[in-house]
PDB file with SEQRES, HELIX, SHEET and CRYST1 records, atoms N, CA, C and O in Angstrom:
SEQRES   1 A   36  MET ILE ASN VAL ARG GLU ALA SER ASP SER ASP ALA GLU          
SEQRES   2 A   36  ALA ILE GLN ALA ILE CYS GLU PRO VAL VAL LEU VAL THR          
SEQRES   3 A   36  ALA ILE SER PHE GLU GLU VAL PRO LEU GLN                      
HELIX    1 AA1 VAL A    4  GLU A   32  1                                  29    
CRYST1    1.000    1.000    1.000  90.00  90.00  90.00 P 1           1          
ATOM      1  N   MET A   1      50.795 -13.076 -48.995  1.00  0.00           N  
ATOM      2  CA  MET A   1      51.877 -14.024 -48.695  1.00  0.00           C  
ATOM      3  C   MET A   1      52.840 -13.428 -47.676  1.00  0.00           C  
ATOM      4  O   MET A   1      53.006 -12.211 -47.597  1.00  0.00           O  
ATOM      5  N   ILE A   2      53.462 -14.289 -46.909  1.00  0.00           N  
ATOM      6  CA  ILE A   2      54.406 -13.840 -45.886  1.00  0.00           C  
ATOM      7  C   ILE A   2      55.776 -13.661 -46.516  1.00  0.00           C  
ATOM      8  O   ILE A   2      56.257 -14.530 -47.243  1.00  0.00           O  
ATOM      9  N   ASN A   3      56.395 -12.533 -46.230  1.00  0.00           N  
ATOM     10  CA  ASN A   3      57.762 -12.310 -46.709  1.00  0.00           C  
ATOM     11  C   ASN A   3      58.699 -13.130 -45.834  1.00  0.00           C  
ATOM     12  O   ASN A   3      58.751 -12.937 -44.620  1.00  0.00           O  
ATOM     13  N   VAL A   4      59.426 -14.031 -46.443  1.00  0.00           N  
ATOM     14  CA  VAL A   4      60.272 -14.948 -45.675  1.00  0.00           C  
ATOM     15  C   VAL A   4      61.340 -14.178 -44.916  1.00  0.00           C  
ATOM     16  O   VAL A   4      61.660 -14.517 -43.776  1.00  0.00           O  
ATOM     17  N   ARG A   5      61.892 -13.144 -45.538  1.00  0.00           N  
ATOM     18  CA  ARG A   5      62.970 -12.405 -44.878  1.00  0.00           C  
ATOM     19  C   ARG A   5      62.451 -11.660 -43.659  1.00  0.00           C  
ATOM     20  O   ARG A   5      63.157 -11.534 -42.658  1.00  0.00           O  
ATOM     21  N   GLU A   6      61.219 -11.163 -43.739  1.00  0.00           N  
ATOM     22  CA  GLU A   6      60.667 -10.457 -42.583  1.00  0.00           C  
ATOM     23  C   GLU A   6      60.399 -11.428 -41.438  1.00  0.00           C  
ATOM     24  O   GLU A   6      60.544 -11.077 -40.268  1.00  0.00           O  
ATOM     25  N   ALA A   7      60.011 -12.636 -41.782  1.00  0.00           N  
ATOM     26  CA  ALA A   7      59.630 -13.602 -40.760  1.00  0.00           C  
ATOM     27  C   ALA A   7      60.828 -14.375 -40.215  1.00  0.00           C  
ATOM     28  O   ALA A   7      60.735 -15.010 -39.164  1.00  0.00           O  
ATOM     29  N   SER A   8      61.955 -14.322 -40.931  1.00  0.00           N  
ATOM     30  CA  SER A   8      63.073 -15.197 -40.578  1.00  0.00           C  
ATOM     31  C   SER A   8      63.595 -14.914 -39.172  1.00  0.00           C  
ATOM     32  O   SER A   8      63.906 -15.849 -38.435  1.00  0.00           O  
ATOM     33  N   ASP A   9      63.695 -13.642 -38.789  1.00  0.00           N  
ATOM     34  CA  ASP A   9      64.250 -13.316 -37.472  1.00  0.00           C  
ATOM     35  C   ASP A   9      63.339 -13.833 -36.360  1.00  0.00           C  
ATOM     36  O   ASP A   9      63.805 -14.487 -35.427  1.00  0.00           O  
ATOM     37  N   SER A  10      62.049 -13.542 -36.459  1.00  0.00           N  
ATOM     38  CA  SER A  10      61.134 -13.987 -35.411  1.00  0.00           C  
ATOM     39  C   SER A  10      61.026 -15.506 -35.408  1.00  0.00           C  
ATOM     40  O   SER A  10      60.902 -16.122 -34.349  1.00  0.00           O  
ATOM     41  N   ASP A  11      61.075 -16.112 -36.598  1.00  0.00           N  
ATOM     42  CA  ASP A  11      61.026 -17.572 -36.663  1.00  0.00           C  
ATOM     43  C   ASP A  11      62.248 -18.175 -35.982  1.00  0.00           C  
ATOM     44  O   ASP A  11      62.135 -19.157 -35.249  1.00  0.00           O  
ATOM     45  N   ALA A  12      63.412 -17.586 -36.225  1.00  0.00           N  
ATOM     46  CA  ALA A  12      64.639 -18.098 -35.618  1.00  0.00           C  
ATOM     47  C   ALA A  12      64.545 -18.004 -34.098  1.00  0.00           C  
ATOM     48  O   ALA A  12      64.958 -18.920 -33.386  1.00  0.00           O  
ATOM     49  N   GLU A  13      63.999 -16.889 -33.604  1.00  0.00           N  
ATOM     50  CA  GLU A  13      63.865 -16.740 -32.153  1.00  0.00           C  
ATOM     51  C   GLU A  13      62.893 -17.778 -31.606  1.00  0.00           C  
ATOM     52  O   GLU A  13      63.134 -18.365 -30.551  1.00  0.00           O  
ATOM     53  N   ALA A  14      61.803 -18.002 -32.319  1.00  0.00           N  
ATOM     54  CA  ALA A  14      60.813 -18.980 -31.867  1.00  0.00           C  
ATOM     55  C   ALA A  14      61.406 -20.382 -31.879  1.00  0.00           C  
ATOM     56  O   ALA A  14      61.181 -21.171 -30.961  1.00  0.00           O  
ATOM     57  N   ILE A  15      62.169 -20.686 -32.930  1.00  0.00           N  
ATOM     58  CA  ILE A  15      62.793 -22.009 -33.030  1.00  0.00           C  
ATOM     59  C   ILE A  15      63.790 -22.201 -31.889  1.00  0.00           C  
ATOM     60  O   ILE A  15      63.837 -23.267 -31.275  1.00  0.00           O  
ATOM     61  N   GLN A  16      64.589 -21.166 -31.604  1.00  0.00           N  
ATOM     62  CA  GLN A  16      65.557 -21.276 -30.507  1.00  0.00           C  
ATOM     63  C   GLN A  16      64.831 -21.453 -29.184  1.00  0.00           C  
ATOM     64  O   GLN A  16      65.251 -22.249 -28.345  1.00  0.00           O  
ATOM     65  N   ALA A  17      63.733 -20.709 -28.990  1.00  0.00           N  
ATOM     66  CA  ALA A  17      62.989 -20.799 -27.737  1.00  0.00           C  
ATOM     67  C   ALA A  17      62.442 -22.206 -27.542  1.00  0.00           C  
ATOM     68  O   ALA A  17      62.330 -22.684 -26.414  1.00  0.00           O  
ATOM     69  N   ILE A  18      62.099 -22.874 -28.655  1.00  0.00           N  
ATOM     70  CA  ILE A  18      61.569 -24.234 -28.559  1.00  0.00           C  
ATOM     71  C   ILE A  18      62.700 -25.247 -28.436  1.00  0.00           C  
ATOM     72  O   ILE A  18      62.601 -26.199 -27.661  1.00  0.00           O  
ATOM     73  N   CYS A  19      63.771 -25.049 -29.193  1.00  0.00           N  
ATOM     74  CA  CYS A  19      64.829 -26.060 -29.279  1.00  0.00           C  
ATOM     75  C   CYS A  19      65.725 -26.072 -28.046  1.00  0.00           C  
ATOM     76  O   CYS A  19      66.160 -27.138 -27.610  1.00  0.00           O  
ATOM     77  N   GLU A  20      66.008 -24.896 -27.477  1.00  0.00           N  
ATOM     78  CA  GLU A  20      66.947 -24.854 -26.355  1.00  0.00           C  
ATOM     79  C   GLU A  20      66.480 -25.716 -25.187  1.00  0.00           C  
ATOM     80  O   GLU A  20      67.275 -26.505 -24.674  1.00  0.00           O  
ATOM     81  N   PRO A  21      65.226 -25.602 -24.741  1.00  0.00           N  
ATOM     82  CA  PRO A  21      64.788 -26.484 -23.646  1.00  0.00           C  
ATOM     83  C   PRO A  21      64.838 -27.955 -24.043  1.00  0.00           C  
ATOM     84  O   PRO A  21      65.160 -28.812 -23.220  1.00  0.00           O  
ATOM     85  N   VAL A  22      64.522 -28.247 -25.296  1.00  0.00           N  
ATOM     86  CA  VAL A  22      64.548 -29.642 -25.755  1.00  0.00           C  
ATOM     87  C   VAL A  22      65.967 -30.180 -25.695  1.00  0.00           C  
ATOM     88  O   VAL A  22      66.187 -31.316 -25.273  1.00  0.00           O  
ATOM     89  N   VAL A  23      66.934 -29.366 -26.118  1.00  0.00           N  
ATOM     90  CA  VAL A  23      68.336 -29.796 -26.074  1.00  0.00           C  
ATOM     91  C   VAL A  23      68.761 -30.021 -24.631  1.00  0.00           C  
ATOM     92  O   VAL A  23      69.456 -30.991 -24.329  1.00  0.00           O  
ATOM     93  N   LEU A  24      68.343 -29.124 -23.736  1.00  0.00           N  
ATOM     94  CA  LEU A  24      68.714 -29.287 -22.333  1.00  0.00           C  
ATOM     95  C   LEU A  24      68.102 -30.563 -21.764  1.00  0.00           C  
ATOM     96  O   LEU A  24      68.767 -31.305 -21.041  1.00  0.00           O  
ATOM     97  N   VAL A  25      66.853 -30.816 -22.085  1.00  0.00           N  
ATOM     98  CA  VAL A  25      66.175 -32.005 -21.560  1.00  0.00           C  
ATOM     99  C   VAL A  25      66.835 -33.263 -22.092  1.00  0.00           C  
ATOM    100  O   VAL A  25      67.062 -34.210 -21.339  1.00  0.00           O  
ATOM    101  N   THR A  26      67.148 -33.283 -23.385  1.00  0.00           N  
ATOM    102  CA  THR A  26      67.779 -34.478 -23.955  1.00  0.00           C  
ATOM    103  C   THR A  26      69.165 -34.673 -23.358  1.00  0.00           C  
ATOM    104  O   THR A  26      69.578 -35.805 -23.109  1.00  0.00           O  
ATOM    105  N   ALA A  27      69.886 -33.580 -23.126  1.00  0.00           N  
ATOM    106  CA  ALA A  27      71.216 -33.696 -22.540  1.00  0.00           C  
ATOM    107  C   ALA A  27      71.110 -34.264 -21.128  1.00  0.00           C  
ATOM    108  O   ALA A  27      71.915 -35.110 -20.737  1.00  0.00           O  
ATOM    109  N   ILE A  28      70.126 -33.805 -20.365  1.00  0.00           N  
ATOM    110  CA  ILE A  28      69.954 -34.300 -19.000  1.00  0.00           C  
ATOM    111  C   ILE A  28      69.553 -35.773 -19.037  1.00  0.00           C  
ATOM    112  O   ILE A  28      70.055 -36.576 -18.250  1.00  0.00           O  
ATOM    113  N   SER A  29      68.651 -36.127 -19.949  1.00  0.00           N  
ATOM    114  CA  SER A  29      68.189 -37.512 -20.016  1.00  0.00           C  
ATOM    115  C   SER A  29      69.337 -38.443 -20.398  1.00  0.00           C  
ATOM    116  O   SER A  29      69.423 -39.566 -19.901  1.00  0.00           O  
ATOM    117  N   PHE A  30      70.223 -37.970 -21.289  1.00  0.00           N  
ATOM    118  CA  PHE A  30      71.376 -38.797 -21.652  1.00  0.00           C  
ATOM    119  C   PHE A  30      72.315 -38.963 -20.457  1.00  0.00           C  
ATOM    120  O   PHE A  30      72.912 -40.024 -20.273  1.00  0.00           O  
ATOM    121  N   GLU A  31      72.442 -37.910 -19.646  1.00  0.00           N  
ATOM    122  CA  GLU A  31      73.310 -38.011 -18.475  1.00  0.00           C  
ATOM    123  C   GLU A  31      72.720 -38.985 -17.458  1.00  0.00           C  
ATOM    124  O   GLU A  31      73.454 -39.706 -16.783  1.00  0.00           O  
ATOM    125  N   GLU A  32      71.388 -39.001 -17.352  1.00  0.00           N  
ATOM    126  CA  GLU A  32      70.748 -39.874 -16.378  1.00  0.00           C  
ATOM    127  C   GLU A  32      70.854 -41.341 -16.789  1.00  0.00           C  
ATOM    128  O   GLU A  32      70.911 -42.231 -15.940  1.00  0.00           O  
ATOM    129  N   VAL A  33      70.880 -41.580 -18.095  1.00  0.00           N  
ATOM    130  CA  VAL A  33      70.942 -42.968 -18.574  1.00  0.00           C  
ATOM    131  C   VAL A  33      72.395 -43.414 -18.632  1.00  0.00           C  
ATOM    132  O   VAL A  33      73.194 -42.797 -19.337  1.00  0.00           O  
ATOM    133  N   PRO A  34      72.758 -44.469 -17.911  1.00  0.00           N  
ATOM    134  CA  PRO A  34      74.138 -44.954 -17.936  1.00  0.00           C  
ATOM    135  C   PRO A  34      74.474 -45.576 -19.284  1.00  0.00           C  
ATOM    136  O   PRO A  34      73.688 -46.348 -19.834  1.00  0.00           O  
ATOM    137  N   LEU A  35      75.638 -45.237 -19.807  1.00  0.00           N  
ATOM    138  CA  LEU A  35      76.064 -45.815 -21.082  1.00  0.00           C  
ATOM    139  C   LEU A  35      76.568 -47.231 -20.851  1.00  0.00           C  
ATOM    140  O   LEU A  35      77.310 -47.487 -19.902  1.00  0.00           O  
ATOM    141  N   GLN A  36      76.165 -48.143 -21.716  1.00  0.00           N  
ATOM    142  CA  GLN A  36      76.576 -49.536 -21.560  1.00  0.00           C  
ATOM    143  C   GLN A  36      77.629 -49.898 -22.585  1.00  0.00           C  
ATOM    144  O   GLN A  36      78.100 -51.034 -22.612  1.00  0.00           O  
TER     145      GLN A  36                                                      
END                                                                             
């Protein structure tokens, strides 16, 4: 079994690596779409 505490740091880095570009893309897409 995987020790959750051992994996938590690398998982957090992986999640950030995936989420940061997604947040940037969504932020850009919201800026491109005019609010009505």
